[in-house]
Residue frames relative to the residue before (quaternion, step in Angstrom):
aa qw qx qy qz dx dy dz
M 1.0000 0.0000 0.0000 0.0000 0.00 0.00 0.00
M 0.6089 0.5768 -0.3605 0.4082 3.59 1.04 -0.69
N 0.6867 0.4811 -0.2831 0.4656 3.58 1.15 -0.57
Y 0.4535 0.7100 -0.4533 0.2911 3.60 1.24 -0.20
N 0.5798 -0.4944 0.2679 0.5896 3.51 0.95 -1.05
D 0.6273 -0.6079 0.3584 0.3296 3.54 -1.23 0.36
S 0.5690 0.6210 -0.3888 0.3733 3.60 1.20 -0.20
K 0.5987 -0.5550 0.4328 0.3824 3.55 -1.25 0.45
K 0.6098 0.5467 -0.3546 0.4511 3.59 1.08 -0.66
G 0.6534 0.5100 -0.3117 0.4645 3.57 0.97 -0.83
T 0.6379 0.5196 -0.3179 0.4712 3.56 1.02 -0.82
A 0.6486 0.5248 -0.3155 0.4521 3.57 0.97 -0.88
Q 0.6547 0.5066 -0.3155 0.4639 3.59 0.97 -0.83
A 0.6483 0.5113 -0.3181 0.4660 3.57 1.00 -0.81
M 0.6614 0.5162 -0.3079 0.4486 3.58 0.99 -0.83
K 0.5676 0.5847 -0.3878 0.4307 3.60 1.10 -0.60
T 0.6655 0.5015 -0.2920 0.4693 3.54 0.97 -0.92
I 0.6698 0.5077 -0.3012 0.4505 3.56 0.88 -0.94
I 0.6899 0.4928 -0.2817 0.4493 3.58 0.97 -0.86
T 0.8178 0.3414 -0.1402 0.4415 3.59 0.79 -1.00
D 0.5890 0.5957 -0.3933 0.3789 3.63 1.05 -0.55
K 0.4547 -0.7033 0.4821 0.2572 3.56 -1.01 0.82
T 0.7715 0.2073 -0.1373 0.5857 3.57 1.21 -0.41
I 0.1822 -0.7573 0.6149 0.1236 3.54 -1.27 0.40
R 0.3747 -0.7008 0.5558 0.2440 3.54 -1.21 0.53
I 0.1795 -0.7822 0.5916 0.0768 3.55 -0.76 1.06
N 0.0286 -0.8101 0.5834 -0.0500 3.53 -0.70 1.13
E 0.0282 -0.8242 0.5648 -0.0309 3.57 0.28 1.27
Q 0.5892 -0.5730 0.4358 0.3669 3.53 -1.19 0.56
N 0.8568 0.0829 -0.0989 0.4992 3.55 -1.02 0.96
Q 0.6361 0.4638 -0.3448 0.5112 3.57 1.20 0.56
P 0.5386 -0.6129 0.4478 0.3657 3.61 -1.05 0.59
K 0.5465 -0.6056 0.4614 0.3489 3.57 -1.10 0.68
R 0.0108 0.7969 -0.6039 0.0117 3.55 -1.12 0.67
I 0.3852 -0.6993 0.5594 0.2226 3.53 -1.27 0.53
A 0.0181 -0.8000 0.5994 -0.0197 3.57 -0.93 0.92
E 0.6070 -0.5415 0.4310 0.3906 3.55 -1.26 0.38
N 0.3614 -0.7243 0.5475 0.2121 3.56 -0.98 0.87
V 0.0353 0.8129 -0.5770 0.0702 3.59 -0.37 1.24
M 0.3679 0.7674 -0.4621 0.2493 3.58 1.23 0.31
I 0.0960 -0.7144 0.6886 0.0787 3.51 -1.21 0.72
I 0.1627 -0.8475 0.5041 0.0329 3.54 -0.42 1.24
I 0.0294 -0.7632 0.6454 -0.0105 3.54 -0.98 0.98
Y 0.1871 -0.7532 0.6190 0.1206 3.58 -0.81 1.00
V 0.0477 -0.7542 0.6537 0.0399 3.55 -1.07 0.77
T 0.1951 0.7974 -0.5364 0.1960 3.57 -0.49 1.15
N 0.2934 -0.7204 0.5873 0.2236 3.53 -1.28 0.33
A 0.3918 0.7193 -0.4771 0.3186 3.58 1.27 0.35
D 0.5291 -0.6400 0.4566 0.3192 3.57 -1.09 0.72
M 0.7949 0.0903 -0.0326 0.5990 3.59 1.07 -0.74
P 0.0884 -0.8604 0.5004 0.0383 3.59 0.35 1.21
V 0.7994 0.0180 0.0162 0.6004 3.59 1.09 -0.65
Q 0.4119 -0.6959 0.5301 0.2550 3.56 -1.13 0.67
L 0.1388 -0.8119 0.5659 0.0361 3.57 -0.76 1.08
D 0.4429 -0.6553 0.5423 0.2834 3.54 -1.13 0.71
T 0.6502 -0.5215 0.3812 0.4000 3.56 -1.23 0.45
D 0.7681 0.3320 -0.1724 0.5197 3.58 1.03 -0.80
D 0.1764 0.8231 -0.5227 0.1349 3.60 1.12 0.61
R 0.0646 -0.8012 0.5949 -0.0008 3.56 -0.95 0.99
R 0.5976 0.6048 -0.3401 0.4018 3.58 1.22 0.33
H 0.7821 0.3691 -0.1635 0.4747 3.59 1.04 -0.69
L 0.1689 -0.6957 0.6857 0.1313 3.49 -1.24 0.73
I 0.1268 -0.8133 0.5671 0.0303 3.58 -0.61 1.15
C 0.0065 -0.7909 0.6108 -0.0367 3.56 -0.77 1.09
A 0.2197 -0.7437 0.6166 0.1356 3.56 -0.98 0.88
C 0.0969 -0.8190 0.5655 0.0038 3.56 -0.56 1.18
K 0.2555 -0.7551 0.5853 0.1478 3.55 -0.84 0.98
T 0.3740 -0.7400 0.5140 0.2197 3.55 -0.73 1.04
I 0.3857 -0.7010 0.5452 0.2501 3.55 -1.12 0.65
H 0.6643 0.4641 -0.2932 0.5073 3.56 1.32 -0.13
Q 0.0020 -0.8168 0.5750 -0.0467 3.56 0.42 1.23
V 0.1256 -0.8041 0.5803 0.0302 3.54 -0.73 1.10
S 0.3204 -0.7581 0.5399 0.1768 3.55 -0.65 1.11
E 0.7040 -0.4424 0.3384 0.4407 3.55 -1.33 0.17
N 0.6570 0.5421 -0.3099 0.4225 3.58 1.06 -0.75
H 0.7576 0.3798 -0.1991 0.4922 3.58 1.20 -0.46
K 0.3356 0.7626 -0.4989 0.2387 3.59 1.20 0.27
E 0.7547 0.3296 -0.1834 0.5368 3.57 1.08 -0.71
D 0.3749 0.7393 -0.4774 0.2916 3.57 1.23 0.44
V 0.2187 -0.8211 0.5176 0.1001 3.57 0.11 1.33
E 0.6369 0.5477 -0.3340 0.4277 3.57 0.95 -0.83
Y 0.6396 0.5334 -0.3202 0.4515 3.57 0.99 -0.88
F 0.7227 0.4432 -0.2567 0.4641 3.57 0.79 -1.01
N 0.5921 0.5473 -0.3697 0.4618 3.60 1.10 -0.53
E 0.6591 0.5028 -0.3017 0.4709 3.56 0.95 -0.90
L 0.6471 0.5219 -0.3161 0.4572 3.56 1.01 -0.83
S 0.6934 0.4771 -0.2867 0.4576 3.60 0.82 -0.95
Q 0.6558 0.5182 -0.3144 0.4501 3.59 1.06 -0.70
S 0.5819 0.5879 -0.3767 0.4169 3.58 1.23 -0.32
Y 0.6134 0.5285 -0.3536 0.4684 3.59 1.24 -0.30
T 0.0603 0.8339 -0.5372 0.1112 3.52 0.42 1.29
Q 0.7013 -0.4264 0.3467 0.4540 3.55 -1.31 0.04
K 0.6358 0.5315 -0.3281 0.4534 3.58 1.02 -0.77
F 0.6057 0.5510 -0.3483 0.4564 3.58 1.06 -0.75
Y 0.6997 0.4641 -0.2761 0.4678 3.59 0.83 -0.96
E 0.6173 0.5343 -0.3459 0.4624 3.59 1.07 -0.65
N 0.6585 0.4975 -0.3028 0.4765 3.58 0.98 -0.84
L 0.6368 0.5214 -0.3247 0.4660 3.56 1.03 -0.79
M 0.6539 0.5049 -0.3100 0.4705 3.58 0.93 -0.86
K 0.6348 0.5281 -0.3251 0.4609 3.59 0.97 -0.83
F 0.6429 0.5237 -0.3167 0.4606 3.57 0.97 -0.87
L 0.6905 0.4821 -0.2832 0.4589 3.59 0.88 -0.92
L 0.6777 0.5039 -0.2947 0.4472 3.59 0.95 -0.86
E 0.7438 0.4119 -0.2220 0.4773 3.58 1.03 -0.74
R 0.4811 0.6681 -0.4441 0.3535 3.58 1.23 -0.08
D 0.3986 -0.7275 0.5126 0.2217 3.58 -0.87 0.99
I 0.0541 0.7999 -0.5932 0.0734 3.58 -0.50 1.21
S 0.2663 0.8076 -0.4914 0.1882 3.57 1.21 0.48
Q 0.7230 0.4139 -0.2439 0.4965 3.59 1.12 -0.59
F 0.4691 0.6984 -0.4323 0.3244 3.57 1.27 0.03
N 0.1003 -0.7721 0.6264 0.0372 3.56 -0.94 0.96
P 0.3176 -0.8013 0.4715 0.1864 3.62 -0.25 1.21
T 0.6140 0.5547 -0.3627 0.4287 3.60 1.20 -0.28
L 0.6708 0.4500 -0.2935 0.5113 3.59 1.24 -0.32
I 0.0607 -0.8247 0.5623 -0.0059 3.55 0.08 1.30
P 0.4241 -0.7300 0.4665 0.2639 3.62 -0.59 1.06
M 0.3475 -0.6879 0.5927 0.2339 3.55 -1.17 0.67
T 0.1068 -0.8197 0.5620 0.0271 3.56 0.04 1.30
E 0.6435 -0.5114 0.3936 0.4117 3.55 -1.26 0.32
A 0.6274 0.5396 -0.3315 0.4530 3.58 1.07 -0.75
K 0.6616 0.4904 -0.3101 0.4750 3.58 0.99 -0.80
K 0.6245 0.5426 -0.3369 0.4496 3.57 1.00 -0.80
Q 0.6584 0.5053 -0.3063 0.4662 3.58 0.95 -0.86
L 0.6650 0.5057 -0.3059 0.4566 3.57 0.97 -0.85
I 0.6381 0.5078 -0.3251 0.4788 3.59 1.02 -0.76
N 0.6426 0.5413 -0.3286 0.4313 3.58 0.96 -0.83
V 0.7122 0.4212 -0.2698 0.4925 3.60 0.93 -0.81
S 0.6421 0.5120 -0.3226 0.4707 3.60 1.28 -0.22
R 0.4295 0.7483 -0.4416 0.2461 3.58 1.24 -0.22
S 0.4003 -0.6933 0.5527 0.2316 3.53 -1.07 0.85
P 0.6768 -0.4652 0.3547 0.4469 3.62 -1.23 0.18
V 0.6338 0.5200 -0.3350 0.4644 3.60 1.05 -0.69
D 0.6231 0.5254 -0.3366 0.4716 3.59 1.02 -0.76
D 0.6394 0.5288 -0.3242 0.4544 3.58 0.99 -0.84
V 0.6433 0.5203 -0.3207 0.4612 3.58 0.95 -0.88
I 0.6721 0.5023 -0.3008 0.4533 3.58 0.88 -0.94
M 0.6795 0.4883 -0.2986 0.4589 3.58 0.91 -0.88
E 0.6754 0.4980 -0.2952 0.4568 3.59 1.00 -0.81
H 0.7643 0.2380 -0.1393 0.5829 3.60 1.23 -0.47
Y 0.1146 0.8758 -0.4649 0.0600 3.52 1.18 0.70
D 0.6667 0.5043 -0.3152 0.4493 3.60 0.83 -0.93
Q 0.6489 0.5161 -0.3174 0.4602 3.58 1.03 -0.76
F 0.6731 0.4906 -0.3039 0.4624 3.59 0.95 -0.84
K 0.6286 0.5257 -0.3502 0.4537 3.61 1.05 -0.58
Q 0.7443 0.3983 -0.2196 0.4890 3.57 0.98 -0.82
G 0.6020 -0.5308 0.3690 0.4687 3.57 1.16 -0.58
I 0.0317 -0.8099 0.5850 -0.0279 3.57 -0.40 1.24
P 0.5164 -0.6445 0.4522 0.3368 3.63 -0.81 0.90
I 0.5161 -0.6594 0.4523 0.3070 3.56 -0.88 0.95
A 0.6042 0.5644 -0.3553 0.4361 3.58 1.06 -0.72
L 0.6746 0.4746 -0.2869 0.4872 3.56 1.05 -0.77
A 0.6474 0.5273 -0.3213 0.4468 3.59 0.93 -0.88
N 0.6353 0.5474 -0.3319 0.4319 3.59 1.03 -0.75
Q 0.6122 0.5663 -0.3508 0.4259 3.58 1.14 -0.53
F 0.6537 0.5236 -0.3097 0.4500 3.58 1.21 -0.40
K 0.4126 0.7186 -0.4642 0.3127 3.60 1.28 0.00
T 0.4279 -0.6837 0.5255 0.2707 3.55 -0.98 0.84
Q 0.6259 -0.6024 0.3521 0.3485 3.56 -1.08 0.72
N 0.6990 0.4835 -0.2867 0.4420 3.59 1.03 -0.64
W 0.6153 0.5071 -0.3561 0.4872 3.60 1.28 0.17
L 0.4182 -0.6493 0.5679 0.2847 3.55 -1.11 0.72
L 0.5881 -0.6007 0.4033 0.3615 3.57 -1.06 0.72
K 0.6602 0.5092 -0.3216 0.4489 3.60 0.95 -0.82
T 0.6282 0.5171 -0.3325 0.4768 3.60 1.10 -0.65
Y 0.6363 0.5344 -0.3046 0.4655 3.54 1.03 -0.88
K 0.6749 0.4900 -0.2925 0.4679 3.58 0.90 -0.94
N 0.6335 0.5378 -0.3297 0.4481 3.57 1.00 -0.81
A 0.6523 0.4999 -0.3102 0.4779 3.58 1.02 -0.80
M 0.6398 0.5421 -0.3217 0.4396 3.58 1.03 -0.78
V 0.7038 0.4783 -0.2893 0.4384 3.59 0.83 -0.94
H 0.5926 0.5448 -0.3756 0.4593 3.59 1.25 -0.19
K 0.7434 0.3639 -0.2055 0.5222 3.57 1.23 -0.37
C 0.7761 0.2911 -0.1322 0.5435 3.57 1.21 -0.47
E 0.3440 -0.6830 0.5977 0.2408 3.51 -1.35 0.35
E 0.3471 -0.7307 0.5472 0.2148 3.56 -0.94 0.86
Q 0.0129 0.7939 -0.6056 0.0537 3.55 -0.81 1.06
R 0.2999 -0.7113 0.5943 0.2255 3.54 -1.35 0.11
I 0.0369 0.7878 -0.6111 0.0678 3.55 -0.76 1.08
Y 0.4758 -0.6504 0.5028 0.3127 3.56 -1.28 0.24
I 0.0063 -0.7640 0.6446 -0.0275 3.54 -0.90 1.04
N 0.8265 -0.0729 -0.0130 0.5581 3.57 -0.58 1.19
G 0.7261 -0.4589 0.2375 0.4537 3.55 1.01 0.88
L 0.6573 0.4829 -0.3133 0.4864 3.59 1.26 -0.04
R 0.4129 -0.7012 0.5230 0.2536 3.58 -0.82 1.01
T 0.0510 -0.8466 0.5247 -0.0732 3.53 -0.49 1.28
R 0.3899 -0.6951 0.5553 0.2377 3.56 -1.02 0.84
V 0.0055 -0.8132 0.5798 -0.0496 3.56 -0.78 1.06
Y 0.3671 -0.6524 0.6062 0.2686 3.50 -1.40 0.33
V 0.0619 -0.7608 0.6450 0.0352 3.56 -0.98 0.92
L 0.4570 -0.7136 0.4607 0.2641 3.55 -0.66 1.12
N 0.5208 -0.6511 0.4588 0.3073 3.57 -0.92 0.96
T 0.6179 -0.5868 0.3833 0.3563 3.56 -1.11 0.74
D 0.6643 0.4994 -0.3226 0.4529 3.60 0.91 -0.84
Q 0.6314 0.5207 -0.3319 0.4691 3.58 1.08 -0.71
Q 0.6232 0.5427 -0.3427 0.4467 3.57 1.04 -0.72
S 0.6545 0.5206 -0.3252 0.4415 3.58 0.94 -0.84
Y 0.6651 0.4805 -0.3043 0.4838 3.59 1.04 -0.74
N 0.6879 0.4930 -0.2925 0.4453 3.57 0.88 -0.93
D 0.5672 0.5881 -0.3856 0.4286 3.59 1.12 -0.58
K 0.6728 0.4876 -0.2897 0.4750 3.58 1.06 -0.76
M 0.7151 0.4940 -0.2456 0.4293 3.55 1.10 -0.76
M 0.5339 0.6557 -0.4108 0.3410 3.59 1.14 -0.49
N 0.1274 -0.7680 0.6224 0.0809 3.54 -0.86 0.99
E 0.7459 -0.4164 0.2646 0.4474 3.57 -1.27 0.11
E 0.6537 0.5160 -0.3142 0.4557 3.58 0.97 -0.84
D 0.6414 0.5187 -0.3183 0.4672 3.59 0.99 -0.85
T 0.6585 0.5230 -0.3077 0.4450 3.57 0.94 -0.91
E 0.6575 0.5057 -0.3087 0.4655 3.57 0.93 -0.89
M 0.6622 0.5060 -0.3023 0.4626 3.57 0.94 -0.90
S 0.6578 0.5132 -0.3072 0.4577 3.57 0.95 -0.88
N 0.6590 0.5077 -0.3087 0.4612 3.59 0.93 -0.88
E 0.6496 0.5195 -0.3134 0.4582 3.56 0.98 -0.87
N 0.6836 0.4771 -0.2874 0.4717 3.58 0.91 -0.90
Y 0.6249 0.5418 -0.3406 0.4472 3.58 1.07 -0.69
Q 0.6448 0.5115 -0.3223 0.4677 3.58 0.99 -0.79
K 0.6293 0.5169 -0.3303 0.4772 3.59 1.04 -0.75
H 0.6413 0.5363 -0.3122 0.4513 3.56 1.02 -0.89
K 0.6488 0.5177 -0.3153 0.4600 3.58 0.94 -0.88
K 0.6668 0.5018 -0.3064 0.4580 3.57 0.93 -0.87
T 0.6199 0.5437 -0.3396 0.4525 3.58 1.06 -0.76
I 0.6533 0.5019 -0.3081 0.4759 3.57 0.99 -0.85
E 0.6585 0.5180 -0.3083 0.4505 3.57 0.93 -0.91
D 0.7116 0.4321 -0.2471 0.4958 3.57 1.10 -0.72
N 0.4460 -0.7063 0.4324 0.3396 3.59 1.33 0.05
G 0.3699 0.7495 -0.4808 0.2653 3.57 1.18 0.39
L 0.5911 0.5947 -0.3633 0.4062 3.56 1.23 -0.39
I 0.5434 0.6508 -0.3981 0.3503 3.58 1.12 -0.59
E 0.6601 0.5162 -0.3149 0.4456 3.58 0.89 -0.91
Q 0.6390 0.5292 -0.3289 0.4510 3.60 1.00 -0.78
V 0.6745 0.4953 -0.2954 0.4610 3.58 0.92 -0.91
V 0.6485 0.5133 -0.3156 0.4651 3.58 0.96 -0.86
Q 0.6524 0.5151 -0.3145 0.4584 3.58 0.96 -0.86
E 0.6358 0.5233 -0.3314 0.4605 3.59 0.99 -0.81
T 0.6404 0.5294 -0.3236 0.4527 3.59 0.98 -0.84
K 0.6445 0.5151 -0.3164 0.4682 3.57 1.01 -0.80
D 0.6560 0.5313 -0.3124 0.4356 3.58 0.96 -0.90
E 0.6994 0.4579 -0.2724 0.4764 3.57 1.07 -0.69
């Protein structure tokens, strides 16, 4: 995985394979490569603010934020006595009690396919959002009802190529043709599955921004200002 690439996106893509593939390739030094069953259960433990990049529709990770009861101030970072006492508390009896707790816990109603959308996961997805995700969230009401492609293209960030931007859009939206002010117009309509995920992710700021942009969009249509955008897009193509 370290050779995949150094970006968080590259790490996330590599982890998808490790988590979901039924087999793994083992390549030990001085040994022939072999394929084995993938029986790994992976738990990340980190204090990083953004340990992994998650897609908006992630279905692989359960994210939990745990507050430690052993808060260590700057004055006690080198407190060897404190940490020795803490480590010595993890006795055989401690592990036996922990195992007993886990074995006796009732998980009969647990469904592993229903991964909870925790607040920690929501925050991690929000900071992982791509420029296309940001555009969709900021104009969410328009994307649900159908936003003219000519208008959506204007929201592309400068560091993205238009073809890259469009490719990302078609993975999240369906292209349709509808009539706006009597003119047949190509629009992006957000896929139903994307809507279900985004409904969970919308925060108050996103909702306010989306509502504001939707009102501007309605006024543009009422003023026939959208016609020029659609005609220009047709000429460009």
